[in-house]
ChimeraX commands (.cxc) that place a marker at each C-alpha (Angstrom):
marker #1 position -54.71,81.84,26.58 radius 0.5
marker #1 position -57.78,83.77,25.45 radius 0.5
marker #1 position -60.82,81.52,25.62 radius 0.5
marker #1 position -63.30,84.21,24.74 radius 0.5
marker #1 position -62.38,87.52,23.20 radius 0.5
marker #1 position -64.43,89.69,25.55 radius 0.5
marker #1 position -63.84,87.72,28.75 radius 0.5
marker #1 position -61.68,89.28,31.45 radius 0.5
marker #1 position -58.22,87.73,31.63 radius 0.5
marker #1 position -58.92,86.19,35.05 radius 0.5
marker #1 position -62.41,84.90,34.19 radius 0.5
marker #1 position -61.38,81.27,34.28 radius 0.5
marker #1 position -59.53,81.55,37.56 radius 0.5
marker #1 position -62.41,83.39,39.26 radius 0.5
marker #1 position -65.16,81.08,38.00 radius 0.5
marker #1 position -66.52,78.71,40.62 radius 0.5
marker #1 position -66.67,74.98,39.90 radius 0.5
marker #1 position -70.45,75.41,39.62 radius 0.5
marker #1 position -70.01,78.17,37.03 radius 0.5
marker #1 position -67.63,76.00,35.03 radius 0.5
marker #1 position -69.98,73.04,35.16 radius 0.5
marker #1 position -72.94,75.21,34.11 radius 0.5
marker #1 position -71.00,76.62,31.15 radius 0.5
marker #1 position -69.94,73.18,29.92 radius 0.5
marker #1 position -73.46,71.83,30.41 radius 0.5
marker #1 position -74.97,74.72,28.43 radius 0.5
marker #1 position -72.45,74.26,25.62 radius 0.5
marker #1 position -72.98,70.49,25.50 radius 0.5
marker #1 position -76.75,70.99,25.44 radius 0.5
marker #1 position -76.33,73.27,22.41 radius 0.5
marker #1 position -74.09,70.66,20.76 radius 0.5
marker #1 position -76.81,68.07,21.34 radius 0.5
marker #1 position -79.47,70.29,19.75 radius 0.5
marker #1 position -77.21,70.83,16.74 radius 0.5
marker #1 position -76.68,67.08,16.37 radius 0.5
marker #1 position -80.42,66.38,16.53 radius 0.5
marker #1 position -81.04,69.01,13.84 radius 0.5
marker #1 position -78.20,67.69,11.69 radius 0.5
marker #1 position -79.57,64.14,11.90 radius 0.5
marker #1 position -82.97,65.43,10.79 radius 0.5
marker #1 position -81.46,67.45,7.90 radius 0.5
marker #1 position -79.33,64.58,6.70 radius 0.5
marker #1 position -82.15,62.07,7.08 radius 0.5
marker #1 position -84.50,64.29,5.07 radius 0.5
marker #1 position -81.86,64.56,2.35 radius 0.5
marker #1 position -81.33,60.79,2.29 radius 0.5
marker #1 position -77.77,61.14,3.59 radius 0.5
marker #1 position -76.06,58.92,6.15 radius 0.5
marker #1 position -76.56,59.87,9.78 radius 0.5
marker #1 position -74.49,57.17,11.49 radius 0.5
marker #1 position -71.65,59.46,12.57 radius 0.5
marker #1 position -74.04,62.08,13.90 radius 0.5
marker #1 position -76.05,59.44,15.77 radius 0.5
marker #1 position -72.82,58.22,17.36 radius 0.5
marker #1 position -71.96,61.80,18.32 radius 0.5
marker #1 position -75.45,62.22,19.78 radius 0.5
marker #1 position -75.02,59.09,21.94 radius 0.5
marker #1 position -71.66,60.40,23.16 radius 0.5
marker #1 position -73.16,63.82,23.90 radius 0.5
marker #1 position -76.07,62.26,25.78 radius 0.5
marker #1 position -73.61,60.21,27.82 radius 0.5
marker #1 position -71.60,63.35,28.58 radius 0.5
marker #1 position -74.73,65.21,29.71 radius 0.5
marker #1 position -75.70,62.29,31.95 radius 0.5
marker #1 position -72.28,62.33,33.62 radius 0.5
marker #1 position -72.37,66.12,34.01 radius 0.5
marker #1 position -75.82,65.87,35.61 radius 0.5
marker #1 position -75.13,62.93,37.94 radius 0.5
marker #1 position -71.89,64.36,39.32 radius 0.5
marker #1 position -69.50,61.87,37.72 radius 0.5
marker #1 position -67.45,64.70,36.20 radius 0.5
marker #1 position -67.57,67.14,39.13 radius 0.5
marker #1 position -63.87,66.62,39.84 radius 0.5
marker #1 position -63.05,68.02,36.38 radius 0.5
marker #1 position -64.28,71.46,37.43 radius 0.5
marker #1 position -62.24,71.90,40.60 radius 0.5
marker #1 position -58.98,73.82,40.22 radius 0.5
marker #1 position -56.04,71.66,41.15 radius 0.5
marker #1 position -53.07,73.35,42.78 radius 0.5
marker link #1:1,2 radius 0.2
marker link #1:2,3 radius 0.2
marker link #1:3,4 radius 0.2
marker link #1:4,5 radius 0.2
marker link #1:5,6 radius 0.2
marker link #1:6,7 radius 0.2
marker link #1:7,8 radius 0.2
marker link #1:8,9 radius 0.2
marker link #1:9,10 radius 0.2
marker link #1:10,11 radius 0.2
marker link #1:11,12 radius 0.2
marker link #1:12,13 radius 0.2
marker link #1:13,14 radius 0.2
marker link #1:14,15 radius 0.2
marker link #1:15,16 radius 0.2
marker link #1:16,17 radius 0.2
marker link #1:17,18 radius 0.2
marker link #1:18,19 radius 0.2
marker link #1:19,20 radius 0.2
marker link #1:20,21 radius 0.2
marker link #1:21,22 radius 0.2
marker link #1:22,23 radius 0.2
marker link #1:23,24 radius 0.2
marker link #1:24,25 radius 0.2
marker link #1:25,26 radius 0.2
marker link #1:26,27 radius 0.2
marker link #1:27,28 radius 0.2
marker link #1:28,29 radius 0.2
marker link #1:29,30 radius 0.2
marker link #1:30,31 radius 0.2
marker link #1:31,32 radius 0.2
marker link #1:32,33 radius 0.2
marker link #1:33,34 radius 0.2
marker link #1:34,35 radius 0.2
marker link #1:35,36 radius 0.2
marker link #1:36,37 radius 0.2
marker link #1:37,38 radius 0.2
marker link #1:38,39 radius 0.2
marker link #1:39,40 radius 0.2
marker link #1:40,41 radius 0.2
marker link #1:41,42 radius 0.2
marker link #1:42,43 radius 0.2
marker link #1:43,44 radius 0.2
marker link #1:44,45 radius 0.2
marker link #1:45,46 radius 0.2
marker link #1:46,47 radius 0.2
marker link #1:47,48 radius 0.2
marker link #1:48,49 radius 0.2
marker link #1:49,50 radius 0.2
marker link #1:50,51 radius 0.2
marker link #1:51,52 radius 0.2
marker link #1:52,53 radius 0.2
marker link #1:53,54 radius 0.2
marker link #1:54,55 radius 0.2
marker link #1:55,56 radius 0.2
marker link #1:56,57 radius 0.2
marker link #1:57,58 radius 0.2
marker link #1:58,59 radius 0.2
marker link #1:59,60 radius 0.2
marker link #1:60,61 radius 0.2
marker link #1:61,62 radius 0.2
marker link #1:62,63 radius 0.2
marker link #1:63,64 radius 0.2
marker link #1:64,65 radius 0.2
marker link #1:65,66 radius 0.2
marker link #1:66,67 radius 0.2
marker link #1:67,68 radius 0.2
marker link #1:68,69 radius 0.2
marker link #1:69,70 radius 0.2
marker link #1:70,71 radius 0.2
marker link #1:71,72 radius 0.2
marker link #1:72,73 radius 0.2
marker link #1:73,74 radius 0.2
marker link #1:74,75 radius 0.2
marker link #1:75,76 radius 0.2
marker link #1:76,77 radius 0.2
marker link #1:77,78 radius 0.2
marker link #1:78,79 radius 0.2
view
């Protein structure tokens, strides 16, 4: 499965758990920034933001668990 067009074929298998965690954290942080901006755009346009606010809460919870180690076991390759 190609996860990124320019990534070497073995990139996932050679990534350390720390690399994997860092990549997911960076992506989730970008998702959070997008949600904050979308809430602002929709709010300024008088549109509903409930779904985006819910997504933001979920994303914040995910970041908390990534940062406190709750999800560390997700990033270890199981044999």
